[in-house]
C-alpha positions, 0 to 999 in steps of 0.5 A: 500500500502507498505510504500515508505521508503523501496520501492523495498526492500524485508524484511523477513516475518518470523524472529527468535529472539534468543540468548545464555543461559544467555539471555534465562534465563532472557528474554526467553519468548520474544525470538522465532519465529515472523511473519510479522503482518503489517507495523508501523513506515514505516517499517514491524512489527512482532508478536510472533507466538502464543505469546504476544510480538511485534517487531516494529520500534519506530520513536521517538528514531529511533531504533527497540524495543520489547513490550508486548501485543501491538505495538507502545508503548513507550520504557519504556515497552521494554526489548529488543532493536535493536539500528539501523534504517534499514528498515528491522529488520535483516539488522543489529544486535545491540541488548541489553537486560534488565538484571534486572537493565540496558540494556546490549549489547549482540552480541549473541542476534540476529534476522535473516530470519528463519522459525520454520519448517526449524530450529526446529524438528516437531517430537522429542524423549525424552529418559533417560539412567536412566529410568531403574536405581534402587537403591534397590527397588526404581526406578529412574523413576516411571511408571508414569514418564516413560510414559512421555518418547517417541515420541512427535509430534508438534501440534501447536505454542505457545510462539514463539516455537512448542508445542508437544504432546506425541504419547500416547496423555497423556502428552505435551511439551511446553515452558511456560511464566516462561522461561522454557520447561515443560512436563505437562499433559495439555497445560498451566499448571504450574505443570508437570513431567519434567522441563528445566529452561535453554532455547532454541528455539528448545527443541532438542538443550537443552543439560543439566539442565533437572529435573524430578518430585520426592517426598522427605521423607515427601511426598512433591513434589520436582525436581531432576536432570536427567543429562541423559535426552535427546531430539533428533530430529526424523523428520523435515518438510523439511526432504524428504526421496526418495522412493527406486526404484524397477527397475534395468534399463530401462523398456519396454513400453507396446504395445498400438494401436493408432487408427489414424495409423490404419485408415491410413493403411486402407486408403492405402489399399483402394487406392490400390484396387481403382487403380486395379479396374480402371485398370480392367475397362479400360481393359474391355472398350478396348476389 
């Protein structure tokens, strides 16, 4: 049964925990989309979608905290704290984040009612104006890198964000535990062909800081900046395109015979014939 503390009050079942670039670079793996997982501390508690983090109310300190791997742990394991005692997580935002040495308040760190399908695109397009650029015989984008450009579609959720797969099924785009978006040849790999060390809940919201794989003069793998790499939204789940009408006005209905009406007409004829027959019989008797 529901705890009585918030009796009659409905809390969000899906929460987005998000912030600006500065927080993403430090605690980005703890951000993203969360769904309600049960109750703890007489309040709902949440688990990161496809991730390792929980958000719950800690009664000992009377505020909400985040913790990795399990809920109910002490505040010493938390890197994000919402110092308010409301029944619902989104009642008030008073979040602080651990910056490496201290908890720092940020008005841009917020939790709100949101579903991933309403915020992020399920189908995206990765492109770059540098894909056809050449310097002498050297192409900015070798053929293997060009294969990573194109349409990607979401195939699931990991670390609180969508995971995308290229339509050629050879490459993936995912947010890794090291606070960056990665274009890889396999989910969970730590090497790839594209990297963004900034941060965003949705990849189409990233505006800069993309890098692509390259090799230096010694043949060693390095990253190089591509300021022209962009991710654009192709389709959201709630995008509904109405089918165009092929008619220009009212359409006449086809003729349909209705059996009861036909039977009614037969009955009327029978009544008339019966009356004529009765009239003839009465005339014969009279003569």
